[in-house]
Structure formats: structure tokens, C-alpha cells
KOLGUVEX-100689 format. One line per 10 residues: number of its first residue (from 1); for each residue x, y negated, z negated of N, C-alpha, C, O, CB. Coordinates in steps of 0.02 Angstrom, whole numbers. Glycine has a CB too. Layout:
<pts>
NUM = X Y Z X Y Z X Y Z X Y Z X Y Z ~ ... $
</pts>
This chain:
<pts>
1 = 42 60 0 0 0 0 44 -62 0 92 -66 -38 -48 0 -61 ~ 28 -110 43 68 -171 48 53 -218 -9 3 -211 -45 56 -205 115 ~ 97 -269 -17 85 -320 -68 19 -357 -54 -17 -376 -101 143 -370 -70 ~ 4 -366 10 -58 -400 27 -118 -361 1 -165 -390 -26 -64 -409 103 ~ -117 -294 9 -172 -253 -15 -183 -260 -90 -239 -266 -113 -160 -180 3 ~ -129 -260 -128 -135 -262 -200 -150 -332 -226 -173 -339 -283 -72 -236 -233 ~ -137 -383 -186 -148 -451 -209 -217 -478 -191 -234 -533 -212 -96 -496 -179 ~ -256 -441 -154 -322 -466 -134 -366 -474 -196 -374 -426 -234 -355 -418 -83 ~ -396 -533 -207 -439 -542 -265 -497 -492 -269 -519 -475 -323 -467 -612 -265 ~ -522 -470 -212 -579 -424 -212 -562 -356 -241 -607 -316 -256 -604 -415 -142 $
11 = -498 -341 -251 -479 -278 -282 -480 -282 -358 -470 -232 -393 -411 -256 -258 ~ -491 -343 -385 -486 -355 -457 -554 -348 -491 -576 -395 -524 -456 -424 -471 ~ -587 -292 -483 -652 -283 -513 -648 -285 -589 -605 -253 -619 -683 -216 -490 ~ -693 -323 -619 -698 -329 -691 -764 -298 -713 -817 -325 -696 -692 -403 -715 ~ -764 -243 -750 -826 -210 -769 -864 -244 -826 -918 -222 -844 -812 -140 -789 ~ -837 -298 -854 -870 -333 -909 -940 -354 -888 -948 -390 -838 -828 -395 -931 ~ -990 -333 -924 -1059 -347 -906 -1081 -417 -928 -1134 -440 -907 -1105 -296 -936 ~ -1041 -450 -969 -1059 -517 -993 -1021 -569 -953 -963 -582 -966 -1044 -524 -1068 ~ -1055 -600 -904 -1025 -654 -865 -1041 -720 -899 -1085 -725 -941 -1051 -653 -792 ~ -1003 -772 -880 -1013 -837 -911 -1083 -864 -896 -1114 -897 -939 -960 -887 -885 $
21 = -1108 -851 -836 -1175 -873 -817 -1219 -812 -809 -1205 -769 -767 -1173 -916 -750 ~ -1272 -808 -847 -1318 -752 -844 -1373 -766 -792 -1393 -824 -783 -1350 -737 -913 ~ -1397 -714 -758 -1452 -725 -711 -1514 -752 -747 -1531 -730 -802 -1470 -659 -675 ~ -1546 -800 -715 -1607 -830 -743 -1666 -813 -698 -1660 -814 -637 -1599 -906 -751 ~ -1723 -798 -728 -1782 -784 -686 -1807 -847 -652 -1796 -902 -678 -1838 -754 -729 ~ -1839 -840 -595 -1868 -899 -562 -1929 -924 -600 -1954 -890 -645 -1887 -882 -489 ~ -1953 -982 -581 -2013 -1010 -612 -2075 -972 -587 -2087 -968 -527 -2019 -1086 -596 ~ -2113 -945 -634 -2170 -903 -617 -2232 -925 -656 -2228 -946 -713 -2155 -829 -632 ~ -2289 -920 -623 -2353 -935 -655 -2379 -875 -695 -2419 -883 -741 -2404 -956 -604 ~ -2356 -816 -676 -2376 -754 -710 -2317 -706 -705 -2272 -717 -665 -2441 -724 -679 $
31 = -2317 -652 -744 -2258 -608 -747 -2241 -577 -679 -2285 -563 -638 -2270 -554 -797 ~ -2177 -568 -669 -2153 -532 -610 -2172 -458 -616 -2156 -427 -666 -2076 -540 -601 ~ -2205 -430 -566 -2219 -358 -568 -2154 -317 -569 -2102 -341 -547 -2263 -337 -508 ~ -2159 -257 -595 -2100 -214 -596 -2080 -191 -526 -2022 -174 -513 -2112 -153 -640 ~ -2129 -190 -480 -2116 -167 -412 -2111 -228 -365 -2154 -272 -367 -2172 -119 -388 ~ -2059 -228 -324 -2044 -287 -284 -2024 -266 -213 -1987 -217 -205 -1987 -329 -316 ~ -2049 -302 -164 -2028 -293 -94 -1992 -357 -72 -2019 -412 -79 -2088 -277 -48 ~ -1933 -349 -45 -1895 -405 -17 -1900 -401 59 -1873 -355 90 -1819 -404 -41 ~ -1934 -449 89 -1950 -447 160 -1913 -502 197 -1917 -561 177 -2027 -452 171 ~ -1878 -484 250 -1837 -532 287 -1875 -565 345 -1843 -598 387 -1776 -498 313 $
41 = -1940 -557 349 -1977 -579 407 -2020 -641 390 -2074 -632 363 -2022 -523 435 ~ -1997 -701 405 -2034 -761 384 -2104 -766 413 -2150 -789 380 -1996 -822 403 ~ -2113 -744 476 -2180 -750 507 -2229 -701 474 -2289 -715 470 -2176 -736 583 ~ -2204 -644 451 -2248 -597 415 -2267 -625 347 -2325 -620 326 -2213 -528 407 ~ -2219 -655 313 -2233 -684 248 -2280 -744 254 -2322 -756 209 -2168 -706 214 ~ -2274 -782 308 -2318 -840 318 -2391 -818 324 -2436 -857 306 -2297 -879 380 ~ -2404 -758 349 -2472 -734 356 -2494 -688 300 -2546 -655 307 -2480 -699 420 ~ -2457 -685 246 -2470 -635 194 -2536 -647 158 -2569 -599 137 -2413 -637 143 ~ -2557 -709 151 -2621 -723 119 -2679 -694 159 -2725 -664 131 -2631 -798 110 ~ -2675 -702 225 -2728 -676 267 -2724 -600 274 -2776 -566 274 -2725 -708 336 $
51 = -2664 -573 280 -2657 -501 294 -2663 -457 232 -2686 -400 236 -2591 -487 327 ~ -2643 -484 173 -2641 -442 113 -2673 -477 52 -2663 -456 -4 -2570 -424 97 ~ -2712 -530 65 -2744 -567 10 -2694 -586 -44 -2708 -582 -104 -2801 -525 -21 ~ -2635 -606 -22 -2582 -623 -69 -2597 -689 -104 -2632 -732 -77 -2514 -626 -34 ~ -2568 -697 -162 -2571 -761 -196 -2501 -780 -219 -2461 -737 -238 -2620 -760 -257 ~ -2486 -844 -218 -2421 -869 -237 -2416 -871 -313 -2459 -899 -347 -2408 -940 -208 ~ -2363 -840 -340 -2354 -839 -413 -2292 -878 -435 -2279 -883 -495 -2351 -768 -438 ~ -2255 -905 -388 -2196 -943 -406 -2150 -953 -348 -2168 -940 -290 -2159 -908 -463 ~ -2090 -976 -363 -2041 -989 -311 -1971 -989 -342 -1963 -1002 -401 -2055 -1056 -275 ~ -1922 -975 -300 -1853 -980 -321 -1830 -1053 -319 -1862 -1094 -286 -1807 -935 -276 $
61 = -1776 -1069 -352 -1753 -1139 -353 -1742 -1166 -282 -1725 -1130 -236 -1688 -1144 -393 ~ -1753 -1231 -275 -1746 -1263 -210 -1675 -1258 -184 -1665 -1256 -123 -1766 -1336 -214 ~ -1625 -1257 -229 -1557 -1253 -204 -1539 -1184 -178 -1486 -1175 -148 -1509 -1272 -260 ~ -1583 -1135 -187 -1575 -1069 -155 -1619 -1062 -94 -1620 -1010 -61 -1592 -1013 -205 ~ -1656 -1115 -78 -1700 -1113 -20 -1773 -1121 -38 -1815 -1132 6 -1690 -1050 18 ~ -1789 -1114 -103 -1858 -1123 -125 -1906 -1071 -99 -1966 -1085 -92 -1881 -1189 -104 ~ -1882 -1010 -86 -1926 -958 -60 -1983 -943 -108 -1973 -936 -168 -1887 -895 -45 ~ -2043 -938 -80 -2102 -925 -121 -2106 -851 -140 -2082 -807 -104 -2165 -945 -83 ~ -2135 -838 -198 -2146 -770 -223 -2221 -757 -223 -2259 -794 -254 -2115 -759 -294 ~ -2241 -705 -188 -2312 -689 -182 -2327 -624 -219 -2283 -581 -229 -2333 -683 -109 $
71 = -2389 -617 -239 -2411 -555 -270 -2466 -525 -226 -2513 -559 -206 -2438 -567 -342 ~ -2458 -461 -210 -2510 -424 -173 -2530 -363 -213 -2491 -338 -254 -2485 -405 -102 ~ -2589 -338 -200 -2611 -275 -229 -2600 -221 -177 -2627 -223 -122 -2687 -279 -250 ~ -2560 -172 -195 -2545 -116 -150 -2562 -51 -185 -2529 -32 -233 -2469 -118 -128 ~ -2612 -17 -160 -2633 45 -192 -2654 36 -263 -2645 81 -305 -2578 95 -188 ~ -2683 -22 -279 -2706 -36 -347 -2652 -60 -393 -2665 -71 -452 -2736 25 -375 ~ -2591 -70 -368 -2536 -94 -410 -2512 -162 -386 -2511 -175 -326 -2478 -44 -410 ~ -2493 -206 -433 -2465 -271 -412 -2394 -263 -387 -2353 -228 -417 -2468 -321 -470 ~ -2378 -295 -331 -2311 -294 -303 -2292 -366 -285 -2331 -401 -252 -2307 -247 -240 ~ -2234 -387 -306 -2208 -453 -286 -2174 -447 -218 -2142 -397 -203 -2159 -481 -339 $
81 = -2182 -499 -177 -2153 -500 -111 -2120 -568 -100 -2150 -620 -113 -2207 -486 -55 ~ -2057 -566 -77 -2023 -629 -61 -1968 -618 -11 -1946 -561 0 -1995 -661 -125 ~ -1945 -672 20 -1888 -671 65 -1825 -680 23 -1820 -729 -13 -1894 -726 121 ~ -1776 -634 28 -1717 -639 -14 -1662 -684 13 -1612 -695 -20 -1689 -571 -26 ~ -1670 -711 74 -1618 -751 103 -1569 -707 142 -1557 -650 124 -1581 -790 50 ~ -1541 -736 194 -1496 -699 239 -1424 -703 214 -1400 -756 194 -1501 -727 311 ~ -1390 -646 214 -1320 -642 193 -1314 -615 122 -1357 -628 79 -1287 -710 197 ~ -1261 -577 110 -1254 -542 47 -1254 -587 -15 -1289 -572 -62 -1191 -502 48 ~ -1216 -643 -16 -1216 -683 -77 -1284 -710 -96 -1305 -705 -154 -1168 -740 -70 ~ -1320 -738 -47 -1386 -767 -62 -1437 -713 -80 -1475 -720 -127 -1411 -807 -3 $
91 = -1437 -658 -41 -1484 -604 -55 -1472 -573 -124 -1520 -558 -159 -1480 -550 0 ~ -1409 -564 -142 -1393 -537 -207 -1415 -584 -263 -1437 -561 -316 -1318 -522 -213 ~ -1408 -649 -252 -1429 -698 -302 -1504 -693 -314 -1527 -694 -372 -1409 -769 -281 ~ -1543 -688 -261 -1615 -681 -269 -1632 -615 -304 -1677 -613 -346 -1650 -684 -201 ~ -1598 -562 -286 -1609 -497 -319 -1594 -503 -393 -1633 -478 -435 -1566 -442 -287 ~ -1539 -534 -411 -1521 -543 -481 -1576 -580 -519 -1595 -560 -575 -1454 -581 -488 ~ -1603 -633 -490 -1655 -671 -524 -1719 -631 -531 -1754 -635 -582 -1668 -737 -486 ~ -1735 -591 -480 -1795 -550 -484 -1788 -496 -538 -1836 -480 -573 -1810 -517 -417 ~ -1728 -468 -545 -1715 -420 -598 -1722 -453 -666 -1751 -425 -713 -1645 -388 -591 ~ -1694 -513 -672 -1699 -550 -735 -1771 -565 -754 -1787 -571 -813 -1659 -614 -731 $
101 = -1814 -571 -703 -1885 -585 -716 -1925 -523 -733 -1982 -529 -755 -1915 -620 -656 ~ -1896 -464 -723 -1932 -402 -740 -1940 -352 -684 -1970 -300 -694 -1998 -419 -765 ~ -1913 -367 -624 -1916 -319 -569 -1874 -257 -584 -1818 -263 -608 -1893 -351 -504 ~ -1901 -198 -570 -1865 -136 -585 -1861 -88 -527 -1819 -43 -527 -1898 -102 -644 ~ -1904 -95 -478 -1903 -51 -419 -1910 -95 -357 -1958 -133 -351 -1961 3 -422 ~ -1862 -90 -312 -1857 -135 -255 -1853 -97 -189 -1818 -46 -184 -1797 -181 -262 ~ -1889 -121 -139 -1881 -98 -71 -1871 -159 -27 -1911 -206 -29 -1942 -55 -46 ~ -1817 -160 11 -1805 -214 59 -1824 -190 128 -1819 -131 144 -1730 -236 57 ~ -1847 -237 170 -1862 -220 240 -1835 -276 284 -1850 -335 274 -1938 -210 251 ~ -1795 -256 334 -1764 -305 377 -1742 -274 443 -1753 -215 455 -1705 -337 343 $
111 = -1712 -315 484 -1687 -292 548 -1612 -281 547 -1578 -303 500 -1704 -340 603 ~ -1586 -247 598 -1515 -232 602 -1495 -225 675 -1537 -210 718 -1497 -168 562 ~ -1431 -235 688 -1405 -222 755 -1396 -147 765 -1374 -112 720 -1340 -258 766 ~ -1412 -123 824 -1405 -52 840 -1334 -39 864 -1313 -67 915 -1457 -30 893 ~ -1298 4 829 -1231 24 849 -1232 87 892 -1185 99 931 -1187 35 788 ~ -1284 127 886 -1289 189 924 -1324 176 990 -1379 147 991 -1327 243 883 ~ -1294 195 1044 -1323 186 1110 -1389 223 1116 -1397 279 1092 -1274 209 1165 ~ -1437 190 1148 -1501 222 1159 -1551 215 1102 -1606 241 1107 -1491 293 1172 ~ -1533 180 1048 -1580 172 993 -1633 121 1014 -1617 63 1028 -1543 149 928 ~ -1695 142 1015 -1749 100 1041 -1762 40 995 -1755 45 934 -1812 141 1049 $
121 = -1782 -15 1025 -1803 -73 987 -1860 -53 941 -1910 -24 963 -1824 -131 1034 ~ -1853 -68 876 -1905 -52 827 -1896 14 792 -1933 29 746 -1970 -53 860 ~ -1847 54 814 -1836 119 781 -1818 109 708 -1776 66 692 -1781 160 817 ~ -1848 146 663 -1838 137 592 -1777 177 568 -1767 235 586 -1901 160 553 ~ -1737 143 527 -1677 173 498 -1681 167 422 -1697 114 396 -1612 140 525 ~ -1666 221 387 -1661 220 314 -1587 229 297 -1560 283 306 -1705 277 281 ~ -1554 176 273 -1483 182 259 -1470 223 195 -1497 208 142 -1452 113 252 ~ -1428 274 202 -1408 313 143 -1339 294 118 -1316 322 68 -1411 387 159 ~ -1305 248 153 -1239 225 133 -1224 161 172 -1255 148 223 -1185 279 145 ~ -1177 122 147 -1157 60 181 -1082 50 175 -1053 58 121 -1194 0 151 $
131 = -1051 33 231 -981 12 231 -978 -58 203 -1014 -103 225 -949 15 303 ~ -934 -68 154 -931 -131 116 -883 -180 150 -828 -192 125 -910 -118 43 ~ -905 -209 205 -864 -258 241 -890 -328 226 -897 -369 271 -865 -244 317 ~ -904 -340 163 -925 -407 139 -893 -417 70 -858 -374 46 -1005 -412 134 ~ -905 -474 40 -871 -489 -22 -911 -478 -86 -881 -465 -138 -849 -558 -21 ~ -976 -483 -82 -1017 -482 -143 -1012 -417 -181 -1007 -417 -242 -1088 -496 -126 ~ -1014 -361 -146 -1017 -296 -180 -956 -283 -224 -961 -245 -272 -1024 -241 -128 ~ -899 -313 -208 -838 -300 -246 -840 -331 -316 -796 -316 -357 -778 -325 -209 ~ -889 -373 -329 -897 -401 -395 -944 -359 -438 -954 -374 -497 -923 -472 -390 ~ -973 -307 -409 -1021 -264 -444 -999 -191 -448 -1030 -152 -484 -1088 -268 -410 $
141 = -947 -173 -413 -923 -103 -413 -849 -103 -396 -826 -147 -360 -964 -59 -363 ~ -812 -54 -421 -741 -49 -404 -730 -45 -329 -774 -24 -292 -709 12 -439 ~ -671 -65 -306 -657 -63 -234 -666 7 -205 -643 57 -234 -585 -87 -220 ~ -700 11 -150 -711 73 -114 -736 54 -45 -764 0 -35 -762 121 -151 ~ -726 98 2 -746 82 70 -822 84 80 -850 44 117 -713 129 118 ~ -854 132 46 -924 146 57 -961 147 -9 -934 169 -59 -934 212 95 ~ -1024 124 -9 -1069 132 -66 -1126 177 -43 -1153 167 12 -1095 63 -94 ~ -1145 225 -85 -1198 272 -69 -1264 251 -102 -1264 226 -158 -1179 343 -91 ~ -1318 261 -66 -1384 248 -94 -1405 306 -139 -1381 362 -131 -1436 237 -39 ~ -1449 293 -186 -1478 344 -229 -1520 391 -186 -1568 369 -154 -1521 312 -287 $
151 = -1503 456 -183 -1541 502 -140 -1615 504 -155 -1656 514 -109 -1513 572 -147 ~ -1634 493 -218 -1705 496 -235 -1743 437 -203 -1800 445 -182 -1714 495 -311 ~ -1712 378 -200 -1746 321 -170 -1749 329 -94 -1799 310 -63 -1710 256 -189 ~ -1697 357 -65 -1698 371 7 -1755 420 23 -1791 411 71 -1630 399 31 ~ -1761 471 -19 -1813 522 -8 -1883 491 -12 -1928 511 25 -1807 578 -59 ~ -1893 442 -56 -1958 410 -62 -1976 374 3 -2033 377 26 -1959 360 -120 ~ -1926 339 32 -1938 305 96 -1953 355 151 -1999 345 191 -1876 264 115 ~ -1916 409 153 -1924 459 206 -1992 493 200 -2024 507 250 -1868 511 202 ~ -2015 506 139 -2079 538 129 -2136 496 160 -2181 523 192 -2093 549 55 ~ -2132 430 150 -2184 386 179 -2183 390 255 -2236 394 286 -2173 314 155 $
161 = -2124 389 284 -2118 392 357 -2144 459 384 -2179 460 434 -2045 383 377 ~ -2127 513 350 -2149 579 373 -2225 585 370 -2256 612 415 -2116 634 331 ~ -2255 560 316 -2327 565 308 -2364 525 361 -2420 542 381 -2348 542 239 ~ -2332 471 384 -2364 428 434 -2340 442 505 -2357 406 552 -2352 355 418 ~ -2300 495 512 -2275 516 578 -2237 459 613 -2243 450 674 -2333 539 622 ~ -2198 422 575 -2156 368 603 -2087 396 618 -2055 422 572 -2151 307 553 ~ -2064 393 679 -1996 417 695 -1944 377 656 -1951 317 648 -1982 413 771 ~ -1892 410 633 -1842 376 593 -1775 412 598 -1770 468 622 -1864 372 519 ~ -1723 376 576 -1656 405 570 -1628 385 502 -1635 328 480 -1609 380 628 ~ -1597 432 468 -1560 418 406 -1486 412 425 -1460 453 462 -1571 474 352 $
171 = -1453 361 399 -1383 354 416 -1349 295 382 -1380 258 344 -1375 348 490 ~ -1285 288 397 -1244 236 366 -1248 171 405 -1250 171 467 -1171 260 360 ~ -1250 116 369 -1250 50 399 -1185 14 384 -1151 29 335 -1309 9 374 ~ -1168 -33 425 -1108 -75 416 -1131 -143 393 -1165 -179 429 -1067 -81 482 ~ -1113 -162 331 -1131 -228 304 -1072 -275 313 -1017 -262 289 -1151 -222 230 ~ -1084 -330 348 -1031 -378 362 -1055 -449 345 -1114 -465 351 -1009 -374 435 ~ -1008 -491 325 -1022 -562 314 -1017 -603 377 -1037 -661 378 -976 -590 261 ~ -990 -574 430 -972 -613 489 -1001 -583 553 -964 -550 590 -897 -619 494 ~ -1065 -592 567 -1094 -563 627 -1064 -592 692 -1069 -560 744 -1168 -574 628 ~ -1034 -650 687 -1002 -678 747 -931 -653 757 -895 -676 801 -1002 -754 742 $
181 = -910 -604 715 -845 -572 723 -852 -497 732 -807 -459 714 -800 -587 662 ~ -908 -476 760 -918 -406 776 -884 -393 844 -916 -392 896 -995 -387 779 ~ -819 -384 842 -780 -375 903 -790 -305 931 -809 -259 894 -705 -389 891 ~ -777 -294 995 -784 -227 1024 -744 -174 986 -767 -118 977 -763 -227 1096 ~ -683 -192 965 -641 -143 930 -671 -125 862 -670 -67 842 -570 -170 921 ~ -697 -175 827 -727 -161 761 -792 -122 768 -806 -78 728 -739 -227 723 ~ -830 -138 818 -892 -100 830 -876 -27 844 -908 18 817 -931 -131 889 ~ -826 -15 887 -807 55 901 -784 90 838 -801 148 826 -752 57 955 ~ -744 55 797 -718 86 736 -774 104 687 -774 158 658 -669 39 701 ~ -823 59 679 -878 74 633 -922 129 660 -947 171 622 -920 10 620 $
191 = -933 130 725 -973 184 755 -937 251 747 -968 301 731 -987 170 829 ~ -871 252 759 -833 313 750 -833 337 677 -826 396 663 -760 303 773 ~ -842 290 632 -845 306 560 -912 335 541 -920 365 487 -830 243 519 ~ -962 326 584 -1027 354 571 -1082 304 561 -1139 323 547 -1024 396 512 ~ -1068 239 568 -1119 188 559 -1166 187 620 -1143 194 677 -1087 118 549 ~ -1229 178 607 -1278 175 661 -1310 106 667 -1341 91 718 -1332 227 650 ~ -1302 64 616 -1328 -5 618 -1278 -52 587 -1230 -31 553 -1396 -10 582 ~ -1288 -117 598 -1248 -169 567 -1295 -224 542 -1341 -244 578 -1195 -198 616 ~ -1284 -247 482 -1325 -299 451 -1283 -336 399 -1222 -328 399 -1390 -269 419 ~ -1314 -375 355 -1276 -420 312 -1288 -412 237 -1259 -449 198 -1290 -490 331 $
201 = -1331 -366 216 -1350 -366 145 -1348 -298 110 -1343 -297 48 -1418 -392 139 ~ -1352 -243 144 -1366 -178 112 -1313 -160 59 -1332 -139 4 -1369 -123 163 ~ -1250 -167 75 -1197 -148 27 -1205 -188 -38 -1195 -161 -92 -1128 -160 56 ~ -1221 -252 -32 -1230 -293 -92 -1292 -271 -131 -1290 -265 -192 -1236 -367 -73 ~ -1347 -258 -95 -1408 -235 -129 -1394 -172 -170 -1414 -166 -228 -1464 -222 -78 ~ -1360 -124 -139 -1349 -59 -172 -1305 -66 -234 -1318 -35 -285 -1318 -10 -124 ~ -1253 -107 -229 -1207 -114 -287 -1238 -155 -343 -1228 -139 -402 -1142 -145 -265 ~ -1275 -207 -326 -1309 -246 -378 -1359 -202 -414 -1362 -203 -476 -1344 -309 -347 ~ -1399 -164 -377 -1449 -121 -408 -1418 -70 -454 -1443 -59 -509 -1490 -86 -354 ~ -1363 -39 -432 -1330 10 -475 -1301 -23 -537 -1306 5 -592 -1274 46 -436 $
211 = -1272 -81 -530 -1242 -116 -586 -1295 -136 -638 -1283 -132 -698 -1205 -180 -562 ~ -1353 -156 -614 -1406 -179 -659 -1453 -122 -681 -1497 -133 -722 -1447 -233 -625 ~ -1444 -63 -653 -1484 -6 -674 -1556 -8 -650 -1601 14 -686 -1484 -2 -748 ~ -1567 -33 -589 -1634 -33 -560 -1634 10 -497 -1582 28 -470 -1657 -106 -544 ~ -1695 26 -473 -1702 66 -412 -1705 20 -352 -1736 -33 -354 -1766 110 -416 ~ -1672 41 -298 -1675 1 -236 -1664 46 -176 -1620 88 -176 -1624 -55 -238 ~ -1704 35 -125 -1695 67 -61 -1715 19 -6 -1738 -37 -21 -1736 133 -57 ~ -1706 38 57 -1715 -10 111 -1739 24 175 -1720 80 191 -1650 -47 124 ~ -1782 -12 211 -1800 4 279 -1767 -47 325 -1770 -107 312 -1877 5 290 ~ -1735 -24 378 -1711 -67 431 -1745 -47 496 -1768 10 503 -1633 -63 438 $
221 = -1749 -93 543 -1770 -72 610 -1718 -95 660 -1686 -147 650 -1840 -101 628 ~ -1709 -57 712 -1660 -73 764 -1683 -135 802 -1735 -135 834 -1649 -13 812 ~ -1642 -188 797 -1660 -250 830 -1618 -260 893 -1628 -227 943 -1651 -308 783 ~ -1570 -306 889 -1526 -317 946 -1480 -257 955 -1470 -217 909 -1485 -381 936 ~ -1454 -250 1016 -1412 -192 1033 -1341 -215 1043 -1325 -254 1089 -1439 -157 1098 ~ -1296 -191 999 -1225 -208 1005 -1184 -146 1022 -1124 -144 1009 -1199 -240 939 ~ -1216 -97 1051 -1182 -34 1064 -1144 -34 1131 -1100 8 1142 -1232 23 1064 ~ -1160 -80 1176 -1130 -80 1242 -1075 -131 1251 -1050 -160 1203 -1182 -91 1293 ~ -1057 -142 1313 -1003 -189 1329 -1025 -261 1324 -984 -306 1320 -976 -175 1399 ~ -1091 -272 1326 -1119 -339 1317 -1175 -337 1266 -1206 -285 1255 -1145 -367 1385 $
231 = -1186 -394 1234 -1238 -398 1182 -1307 -404 1215 -1316 -442 1262 -1225 -459 1136 ~ -1354 -365 1190 -1423 -370 1213 -1467 -392 1154 -1478 -354 1107 -1447 -302 1242 ~ -1492 -453 1157 -1533 -479 1103 -1599 -442 1097 -1624 -432 1042 -1545 -554 1113 ~ -1627 -423 1153 -1691 -385 1159 -1750 -423 1128 -1801 -393 1113 -1683 -317 1124 ~ -1741 -488 1118 -1795 -529 1089 -1821 -497 1024 -1881 -496 1011 -1853 -537 1140 ~ -1774 -472 984 -1793 -428 929 -1830 -464 873 -1868 -432 837 -1732 -397 901 ~ -1819 -528 865 -1853 -564 810 -1927 -577 826 -1963 -602 783 -1818 -629 796 ~ -1948 -562 887 -2018 -571 906 -2058 -506 902 -2114 -503 927 -2022 -600 976 ~ -2029 -455 872 -2062 -389 867 -2111 -390 809 -2103 -355 759 -2010 -332 858 ~ -2164 -432 817 -2209 -445 760 -2244 -383 735 -2252 -374 674 -2260 -496 780 $
241 = -2265 -339 781 -2299 -278 759 -2254 -233 719 -2274 -204 669 -2326 -241 818 ~ -2192 -226 742 -2143 -184 707 -2130 -213 638 -2126 -176 589 -2078 -179 748 ~ -2121 -278 634 -2103 -310 571 -2159 -306 520 -2147 -293 461 -2083 -383 583 ~ -2221 -319 542 -2278 -312 496 -2286 -240 473 -2302 -228 415 -2342 -337 530 ~ -2275 -194 519 -2280 -124 500 -2227 -103 450 -2240 -61 407 -2274 -81 561 ~ -2167 -132 456 -2114 -115 409 -2130 -140 339 -2113 -107 290 -2047 -143 434 ~ -2161 -197 334 -2182 -222 268 -2232 -174 237 -2227 -159 178 -2213 -292 274 ~ -2279 -149 276 -2328 -101 249 -2294 -37 226 -2314 -8 175 -2381 -86 301 ~ -2244 -14 262 -2206 45 241 -2171 31 175 -2169 74 131 -2155 65 295 ~ -2142 -29 169 -2107 -46 107 -2155 -49 48 -2138 -27 -7 -2071 -114 115 $
251 = -2214 -76 59 -2264 -79 5 -2285 -9 -17 -2298 2 -76 -2327 -120 28 ~ -2288 37 30 -2305 106 13 -2247 140 -24 -2258 176 -72 -2323 146 76 ~ -2186 128 0 -2128 161 -30 -2113 137 -101 -2095 176 -144 -2066 151 13 ~ -2122 72 -113 -2103 45 -178 -2146 75 -234 -2124 79 -291 -2108 -31 -179 ~ -2207 94 -217 -2252 124 -267 -2230 194 -287 -2252 220 -338 -2323 127 -242 ~ -2185 224 -247 -2161 292 -262 -2096 293 -302 -2073 346 -323 -2153 330 -198 ~ -2066 236 -311 -2003 234 -348 -2016 237 -423 -2058 199 -448 -1962 171 -331 ~ -1982 280 -459 -1992 282 -532 -1965 218 -565 -1916 190 -542 -1958 343 -562 ~ -1999 197 -618 -1978 136 -653 -1932 154 -711 -1909 109 -747 -2039 98 -679 $
</pts>
């Protein structure tokens, strides 16, 4: 190992659970439900009142974006729903605040770049591991290349998909802080390593959840295609039916996670 490897600050994991600044819950009008869905689709959240009779119960601080927190009834149980923000640091901060408010079982739903050739737009992926190519996760777990998801939470997601006959793939995702630095060589290396998608939050979500002792799993859908010699956007952010459907899957899955 070179001097550079040993001098990297991200290798200096400190397991001390008492940080100088403790996570604070967001401002809420009523208690945060134990079950929470983190949804990355703003247009789906904007229609949540009409589609799921949601009501606003609070919001995160304005300096984090002021994302609203909604409550919906799913299968007779209250579930909080909010946008966690894009990128590992911001998403982890929202997750920390939701845990501090009382959240104990989390399902995230978002999009990802397809690393595997031929993966159809909208295909559902359940990540069972993530390559930690971002910075946030190293503050919650010792240095390692990969973080594994809890098999029981993955199974809960898969059970919902199987019951609804939704095609899916289980596999490893590549979490990166720099989507504009997904070079052809790095894409090939991650694909050869076994990654089937690329996104910006999963590794952080998994390590924060493990550190705080809560349940967390995630649904991704194949959005843009980065598997070829050129980038194909595929107009993936306009896949409204896919995105609304993924939220419904997350609402079903979160009710199956043990508290």
C-alpha cells in the first residue's frame, strides 16, 4: 500500500457513536411514522395528495432544500413519504433526520443508469450491494470496497415484485459522487466487477442504516443507458408511469419490513 493510500482521510473511520453534532428531527405537526418511503420523483410527490390522499405533516429545514414530508395511509398503516435530495451527503442527512424523528423502516425508490447492455427502460432493480465510490459511507463504516444490503430487506422487496408479476433483477450498484466522471474505462471496470446500475445514494443509505440500526432497502429502475459507446438519455425522467408504479411498490414493501 502506498503512502497515498494510508494518508487518505476516508480511511480514518472513527466508530465513536457520539459526534459533536447530533441528528435533529425535522419540524413536524404530528409524529413521524416508523415506516418511511424516500421517493426521488418530484412529479410523483407533487401529485401525492390527489393520488394517495396524502397530507403534509412537516418539512425539512430550508437550508436542506425544504422538502415536504407527507403522510399516506398504505394498507391501513401510516407511512411518511419525502424526497431525500440527490447525492449521498444530502440524502444521508435527510435519512439521519428521519431516523432521529422516529423512522425505523425505510424503502427508497429512484432511478439509475443502466450499466448492463439491453436493460430496458423502466426495468426494476433491487440492489443487494453497492460499490462505495462516494465519500459519505466511509464516515459510517470501516473502509471497504463494497457494502452489502440486509438479505431480509432485499427479500421483502423481491416478494412484492414476485406477487405482482413485475420483472426484476437483483444485483450490485455503483454509487458515485461524480456522474459527470463516468468515463468509459470506469464504466467497463464497474461492469466487470458485477455492477448493473450506477446511481448516487445507495452505498450511503446502506451504511447509515446499518450504523443507526434501522431497516432499509431500495428499488431502482433502469433509466438512462451508459452501457454503450455513447450515452443514451432515453428521456428517462419522463417515465411517469414507471415512477408512480415504483412508489406504490415501495409503499407495499415498507409495510413488510420488521420494526
